[in-house]
C-alpha positions as CSV (number, residue, x, y, z in Angstrom):
1,M,360.1,44.3,4.3
2,I,358.7,40.9,5.0
3,G,359.9,37.9,2.7
4,E,358.1,34.9,1.6
5,S,359.9,32.4,3.9
6,G,357.7,33.1,6.7
7,K,360.3,34.9,8.8
8,T,359.8,38.4,9.6
9,V,361.6,41.9,10.6
10,R,361.0,42.3,14.4
11,G,358.3,39.3,14.4
12,I,355.5,41.4,12.7
13,I,354.0,38.5,10.7
14,R,354.6,34.7,10.8
15,P,352.9,32.7,8.3
16,A,354.2,32.9,4.8
17,W,351.0,33.4,3.0
18,A,350.4,36.6,5.7
19,N,353.9,38.0,4.8
20,R,352.9,37.9,1.3
21,T,349.8,39.6,1.9
22,F,351.1,42.3,4.0
23,N,353.7,43.0,1.1
24,L,351.1,43.3,-1.4
25,V,349.0,45.6,0.8
26,W,352.1,47.8,1.4
27,Y,353.2,47.9,-2.3
28,A,349.4,48.9,-3.1
29,R,349.4,51.5,-0.5
30,T,352.7,53.1,-1.4
31,S,351.3,53.2,-5.4
32,M,347.8,54.5,-4.1
33,S,349.7,57.3,-2.0
34,A,351.5,58.4,-4.8
35,G,348.5,59.1,-6.6
36,R,346.9,60.9,-3.7
37,A,349.7,63.1,-3.2
38,L,349.9,64.0,-6.6
39,A,346.0,64.7,-7.0
40,G,346.2,66.8,-3.5
41,I,348.6,68.9,-5.5
42,I,347.1,69.1,-9.0
43,V,343.4,69.0,-8.8
44,P,343.0,72.5,-6.7
45,L,345.4,74.2,-9.1
46,Y,343.8,72.8,-12.0
47,L,340.4,73.7,-11.0
48,A,341.7,77.4,-9.9
49,A,343.2,77.5,-13.6
50,L,339.7,76.6,-15.0
51,G,338.2,79.4,-13.1
52,F,337.1,78.0,-9.8
53,S,336.9,80.4,-6.7
54,G,337.4,79.2,-3.1
55,L,333.6,78.8,-2.8
56,A,333.4,76.7,-5.6
57,L,336.3,74.6,-4.6
58,G,334.5,74.1,-1.4
59,E,331.3,73.3,-3.0
60,L,333.3,70.5,-5.0
61,F,334.9,69.2,-1.6
62,V,331.5,68.9,0.1
63,S,330.5,66.5,-2.7
64,V,333.7,64.6,-2.3
65,A,333.5,64.1,1.4
66,L,329.8,63.2,1.3
67,V,330.2,60.5,-1.5
68,S,333.4,59.3,0.1
69,A,331.7,58.8,3.4
70,V,328.8,56.7,1.8
71,I,331.6,54.7,-0.2
72,S,333.4,54.2,2.9
73,A,330.5,52.9,5.2
74,L,329.6,50.6,2.4
75,T,333.2,49.2,2.1
76,G,333.0,48.7,6.1
77,F,329.6,47.0,6.0
78,L,330.3,44.7,2.8
79,S,333.8,43.9,3.5
80,D,333.0,42.4,7.0
81,R,330.6,40.2,4.8
82,I,331.9,39.3,1.5
83,G,335.8,39.9,2.3
84,R,338.4,42.6,2.0
85,K,340.0,41.7,-1.5
86,P,337.3,43.2,-3.9
87,F,337.4,46.4,-2.6
88,L,341.2,46.7,-2.4
89,I,341.0,46.1,-6.2
90,A,337.8,48.2,-7.3
91,L,338.3,51.3,-5.2
92,P,341.8,52.3,-6.9
93,L,340.5,51.5,-10.2
94,L,337.6,54.1,-9.6
95,T,340.3,56.5,-8.8
96,G,342.2,55.7,-11.8
97,A,339.4,56.3,-13.8
98,A,338.5,59.9,-12.5
99,A,342.1,60.7,-13.2
100,I,341.5,59.8,-16.9
101,V,338.3,62.0,-16.8
102,F,340.2,65.0,-15.6
103,A,342.8,64.5,-18.4
104,T,340.4,64.3,-21.1
105,I,337.2,66.3,-20.1
106,R,336.7,69.6,-19.2
107,S,332.7,70.0,-18.2
108,F,332.3,71.3,-14.9
109,P,329.3,68.8,-13.9
110,V,331.6,65.7,-14.9
111,L,334.7,66.8,-13.2
112,F,332.3,67.3,-10.1
113,V,331.2,63.6,-10.3
114,A,334.6,62.2,-11.3
115,A,336.1,64.1,-8.2
116,A,333.5,62.7,-6.0
117,V,334.0,59.1,-7.4
118,G,337.6,59.4,-7.2
119,S,337.8,61.0,-3.6
120,F,339.8,63.9,-5.0
121,G,340.1,66.3,-2.2
122,R,340.8,63.5,0.6
123,G,344.3,62.9,1.6
124,A,345.3,66.6,0.2
125,G,348.4,68.6,1.5
126,A,351.3,66.3,1.8
127,G,349.2,63.6,0.6
128,A,350.1,60.6,2.7
129,G,347.3,60.7,5.1
130,A,344.2,59.2,3.9
131,I,344.2,57.0,0.6
132,G,340.5,56.6,-0.2
133,P,337.3,55.0,1.2
134,Y,338.8,51.5,0.9
135,Q,341.0,52.0,4.1
136,P,338.3,50.2,6.3
137,A,338.9,46.9,4.1
138,E,342.6,47.4,4.1
139,F,342.9,48.0,7.9
140,A,340.9,45.1,8.7
141,L,343.1,42.9,6.5
142,V,346.2,44.3,8.2
143,T,344.9,43.4,11.9
144,E,343.9,40.0,10.7
145,V,347.5,39.1,9.4
146,T,349.5,40.6,12.2
147,P,350.0,39.8,16.0
148,A,348.5,42.1,18.6
149,H,351.9,42.8,19.8
150,A,353.2,44.0,16.4
151,R,350.3,46.0,15.2
152,N,351.3,49.2,16.1
153,A,354.5,48.5,14.1
154,A,352.8,47.1,11.1
155,F,350.5,50.1,10.9
156,G,353.8,52.5,11.3
157,R,355.3,50.5,8.3
158,L,351.9,51.0,6.3
159,Q,352.6,54.9,6.9
160,F,356.2,54.6,6.0
161,G,354.9,53.3,2.7
162,S,352.3,56.2,2.5
163,S,354.9,58.7,3.1
164,F,357.4,57.1,0.5
165,G,354.4,57.0,-2.4
166,A,353.5,60.6,-1.3
167,L,357.2,61.7,-1.7
168,V,357.0,60.1,-5.4
169,G,353.6,61.8,-5.8
170,S,354.9,65.1,-4.9
171,L,357.8,65.3,-7.3
172,L,355.6,63.9,-10.1
173,A,353.6,67.2,-9.6
174,M,356.3,69.0,-11.4
175,L,354.8,67.2,-14.6
176,A,352.2,70.2,-14.5
177,H,352.9,73.8,-15.3
178,V,351.2,76.6,-13.8
179,Q,351.2,80.1,-15.1
180,K,348.5,82.7,-16.1
181,M,346.6,80.7,-19.0
182,S,343.4,80.2,-20.4
183,P,341.0,77.5,-19.4
184,E,341.6,75.9,-22.6
185,A,345.4,75.6,-22.4
186,A,345.0,74.3,-18.6
187,Q,344.0,71.2,-19.6
188,G,347.0,70.3,-21.9
189,A,349.4,71.8,-19.3
190,F,348.0,69.5,-16.5
191,R,347.0,66.2,-18.6
192,L,350.4,64.4,-18.3
193,A,350.2,64.7,-14.3
194,F,346.7,63.4,-14.6
195,I,347.7,60.6,-16.6
196,A,350.6,59.7,-14.1
197,T,347.7,59.8,-11.3
198,A,345.9,57.2,-13.1
199,C,348.8,55.1,-13.9
200,V,349.8,54.6,-10.3
201,S,346.2,54.4,-9.0
202,L,345.4,51.8,-11.4
203,A,348.8,49.8,-10.5
204,A,347.3,49.7,-6.8
205,G,344.3,48.0,-8.0
206,A,346.0,45.5,-10.0
207,L,348.4,44.7,-7.2
208,A,345.5,43.6,-5.1
209,L,344.7,40.7,-7.5
210,W,347.5,38.6,-5.9
211,I,346.5,39.4,-2.3
212,T,345.4,36.0,-0.3
213,E,342.8,36.7,2.5
214,P,343.0,34.8,5.7
215,P,340.5,32.4,6.9
216,V,337.8,33.2,9.1
217,P,339.2,32.3,12.7
218,A,337.4,29.3,14.3
219,G,334.6,30.5,16.3
220,L,334.1,33.8,14.1
221,T,331.5,34.1,11.5
222,R,331.2,36.7,8.9
223,P,327.9,38.7,9.6
224,R,324.9,38.0,7.6
225,G,321.8,39.8,6.2
226,R,321.0,43.5,6.2
227,P,324.0,45.6,7.1
228,R,323.4,46.9,10.6
229,L,325.4,49.2,13.4
230,P,327.9,47.3,15.0
231,V,326.5,46.1,18.4
232,K,329.5,44.7,20.2
233,S,331.7,47.6,19.4
234,R,328.9,50.5,20.0
235,K,330.5,52.0,22.9
236,L,333.7,52.3,21.0
237,L,332.1,53.6,17.8
238,M,330.1,56.3,19.6
239,R,333.1,57.7,21.4
240,L,334.9,57.8,17.9
241,W,332.0,59.6,16.5
242,A,332.0,62.4,18.9
243,A,335.8,62.9,18.7
244,N,336.1,62.2,14.9
245,S,333.5,64.7,14.0
246,V,335.4,67.7,15.7
247,N,338.4,66.5,13.8
248,G,336.5,66.6,10.7
249,L,335.5,70.0,10.9
250,A,339.3,70.9,11.4
251,I,340.4,68.7,8.3
252,G,337.7,70.3,6.1
253,M,338.9,73.7,6.7
254,I,342.8,72.9,6.2
255,G,343.3,69.7,3.9
256,P,341.3,70.4,0.8
257,F,342.5,73.8,0.7
258,L,346.2,73.6,1.6
259,T,347.6,73.8,-2.1
260,Y,345.3,76.5,-3.1
261,W,346.0,78.5,0.2
262,F,349.8,78.3,-0.5
263,Y,349.1,79.5,-4.3
264,R,346.9,82.3,-3.0
265,R,349.1,83.2,0.0
266,Y,352.6,83.1,-1.5
267,G,351.8,83.0,-5.4
268,V,353.8,79.6,-5.6
269,G,353.1,76.8,-8.3
270,P,353.2,73.0,-8.4
271,T,357.1,72.8,-8.5
272,Q,357.3,74.7,-5.1
273,I,354.5,73.1,-3.6
274,G,355.6,69.7,-4.8
275,L,359.3,70.3,-3.5
276,L,357.8,71.0,-0.1
277,Y,355.5,68.0,0.2
278,A,358.3,65.8,-1.1
279,A,360.4,67.3,1.9
280,V,357.6,66.5,4.1
281,N,357.2,63.0,3.0
282,A,360.9,62.1,3.1
283,L,361.4,63.5,6.5
284,S,358.6,61.8,8.0
285,M,359.2,58.4,6.8
286,T,361.1,58.0,10.1
287,S,358.5,59.1,12.3
288,A,356.0,56.7,11.1
289,L,358.5,54.0,11.9
290,S,359.1,55.2,15.6
291,A,355.2,55.4,16.0
292,A,355.2,51.7,17.7
293,G,358.3,52.9,19.9
294,L,356.6,55.9,21.4
295,A,353.4,53.8,22.0
296,R,355.5,51.5,24.2
297,R,357.1,54.2,26.0
298,W,354.2,56.6,26.6
299,G,351.4,54.3,25.9
300,L,349.2,54.7,22.8
301,V,346.4,56.9,23.8
302,R,348.8,59.4,25.4
303,T,351.1,59.5,22.3
304,V,348.0,60.1,20.1
305,T,346.9,62.9,22.2
306,T,350.1,64.5,22.5
307,V,350.9,64.6,19.0
308,R,347.5,66.1,18.1
309,I,347.9,69.0,20.5
310,L,351.3,69.8,19.3
311,T,350.0,69.8,15.4
312,A,347.2,72.1,16.6
313,L,349.4,74.4,18.2
314,L,351.7,74.8,15.1
315,I,349.1,75.8,12.9
316,T,349.0,79.4,13.9
317,P,352.8,80.2,13.3
318,M,352.1,78.5,10.0
319,V,349.6,80.5,8.6
320,L,351.1,83.8,9.9
321,A,354.6,83.2,8.6
322,P,355.6,86.0,6.3
323,T,357.1,83.9,3.7
324,F,356.5,80.5,1.9
325,I,360.1,79.1,3.2
326,F,359.2,80.0,6.8
327,A,355.6,78.6,6.6
328,G,357.1,75.6,4.8
329,V,359.6,74.9,7.7
330,V,357.0,75.1,10.1
331,Y,354.4,72.8,8.0
332,V,357.4,70.2,7.6
333,V,357.8,70.2,11.5
334,R,354.0,69.8,11.8
335,M,353.7,67.0,9.5
336,V,356.5,64.9,10.6
337,I,355.0,65.1,14.2
338,Q,351.4,64.1,13.0
339,R,353.0,61.2,11.0
340,A,353.9,59.5,14.3
341,G,350.4,59.5,15.5
342,M,348.5,58.7,12.5
343,P,349.1,54.9,12.4
344,L,348.7,54.7,16.1
345,R,345.0,56.3,15.6
346,Q,344.4,53.7,13.0
347,S,345.9,50.8,14.9
348,Y,343.8,51.6,18.3
349,V,340.6,51.5,16.6
350,L,341.0,48.1,14.7
351,A,342.5,46.8,18.0
352,M,339.4,47.9,20.0
353,A,336.9,46.6,17.7
354,D,335.2,43.3,17.9
355,P,337.1,41.1,15.3
356,E,333.5,40.2,13.6
357,E,332.9,44.0,13.4
358,R,336.4,45.2,12.3
359,S,335.8,46.8,8.9
360,S,332.4,47.9,9.9
361,V,334.0,50.1,12.8
362,A,336.7,51.0,10.7
363,G,334.3,52.2,8.0
364,L,331.8,54.1,10.2
365,S,334.1,55.5,12.6
366,N,334.9,58.2,10.2
367,V,331.5,58.7,8.5
368,P,330.7,61.8,10.9
369,S,334.3,63.1,10.2
370,Q,333.8,62.9,6.6
371,I,330.1,64.5,6.8
372,A,331.7,67.3,8.8
373,M,334.5,67.6,6.4
374,G,331.9,68.2,3.8
375,L,330.2,70.8,5.7
376,S,333.4,72.9,6.8
377,P,334.9,73.4,3.2
378,L,332.0,75.7,2.4
379,A,332.4,78.1,5.2
380,A,336.3,77.9,4.6
381,G,336.1,78.7,1.2
382,Y,333.9,81.7,1.8
383,M,336.3,82.9,4.4
384,L,339.2,82.5,1.9
385,D,337.6,84.6,-0.7
386,E,335.9,87.2,1.6
387,V,337.2,87.3,5.1
388,S,340.9,86.3,5.5
389,L,343.3,83.8,4.3
390,S,344.3,82.8,8.0
391,I,340.8,82.7,9.8
392,P,339.9,79.1,8.4
393,F,343.2,77.7,9.6
394,E,343.2,79.4,13.0
395,I,339.7,77.9,13.7
396,A,340.9,74.5,12.7
397,G,343.7,74.9,15.1
398,A,341.1,75.6,18.1
399,L,339.0,72.4,17.0
400,Q,341.9,70.1,16.8
401,L,342.8,71.3,20.4
402,L,339.4,70.3,21.3
403,N,339.7,67.1,19.6
404,G,343.0,65.9,21.4
405,A,341.2,67.0,24.7
406,M,338.3,64.7,24.0
407,Y,340.4,61.8,22.6
408,W,342.2,61.6,26.0
409,Y,338.6,62.0,28.0
410,F,337.1,59.4,26.0
411,F,340.0,56.7,25.7
412,H,342.8,57.2,28.3
413,N,341.3,54.5,30.5
414,M,340.7,52.0,27.6
415,P,344.1,50.8,26.8
416,P,344.7,48.0,23.9
417,S,345.2,44.7,24.5
418,E,348.9,44.5,24.3
419,E,349.3,47.4,26.9
420,I,347.1,45.4,29.4
421,E,349.2,42.2,28.7
422,V,352.4,44.1,29.5
423,T,350.9,45.6,32.6
424,D,349.7,42.4,33.9
425,T,353.0,40.7,33.2
426,R,354.9,43.1,35.2
427,L,352.4,42.8,38.0
428,A,352.5,39.1,38.0
429,A,356.4,39.0,37.8
430,P,357.9,38.0,41.4
431,D,360.0,40.3,43.3
432,I,363.6,39.4,43.1
433,P,365.6,40.2,46.3
434,T,368.6,42.6,45.8
């Protein structure tokens, strides 16, 4: 990683204070991802043990998605005004508090509120994707301490930290034990796992206490007055809203239900699912680090589009697999590919947004996606209960194919600054006679 001296690996970050900031963000992201991965496994299984049906889980994930959308938008607006650090401290603490509630209280209304506040249901599956609604503040901070030419690599390293943390969280899922049990016994069986979720989430908030934010660059000012939609980045934001809404519908059908689907489809519990997710995160760590190289070779938008199409095509063979092992292998391949595109999507949004509106754009760009994620779980939960275990996933695959096409259509002629600079440099280079 990056040391205190101000020197960097591959020149990612220069000033010593920026090195320290990036390191602390990386460690906090790793810790938070461990909690997110663990919660992504144990929360659906715990609620199923309490008697939740697929439709009831869908209702829970609706509340989680809608509350997360509100918190993400507020984080984006306010962190552009008061800074990033407060949100990197406070929101992981809320997740830790929600995990403590799950460990000690069994009231359904209280669990609904705790899940929404703690964003349980986001970043499910292998758990190293979404880490919570403080991402707009985190992304903006990383962009501000990273040179443009190294931004893709920096986001790749963050994703590497997510995968490593999620690997740990997936293994921690074995602290829970699932068998046929009464709702009264379920809380005791899952308590230790929820306490572990609380500990790693609280650690992420504690690490953020030592973060140093960069000064506001000369010529820029923090927005003042009431929050409003970004003006300078409006065209970018509208295109992101359109593409992300389609992707949100797909994610809402897959992400929150994946653990539940493995449980229903193959009868497996947290040990088998945790080992599968651990394999995903172990094997996908290198793909996150390769993201910057792929973007340099193929272009950022082309790489993201290709990744999205490939991952969409792999959904159908996964859900039609006859055995858990076969489905797990396809899922591993799909997630390894997906992890190469994730940091590039994040990097692109922050690169194209106006510097004064970075957090606002990062927060708002996913609001339609989160709203869509709040709508599709109800339909997916009903289909899982009443129609078919595979139909929601196949619909999600079709939606992600559409999203890949939309992403290319909207952004293929909007390259980030570092790709424009490379093209200009090549065009300006004098011909060398041979």
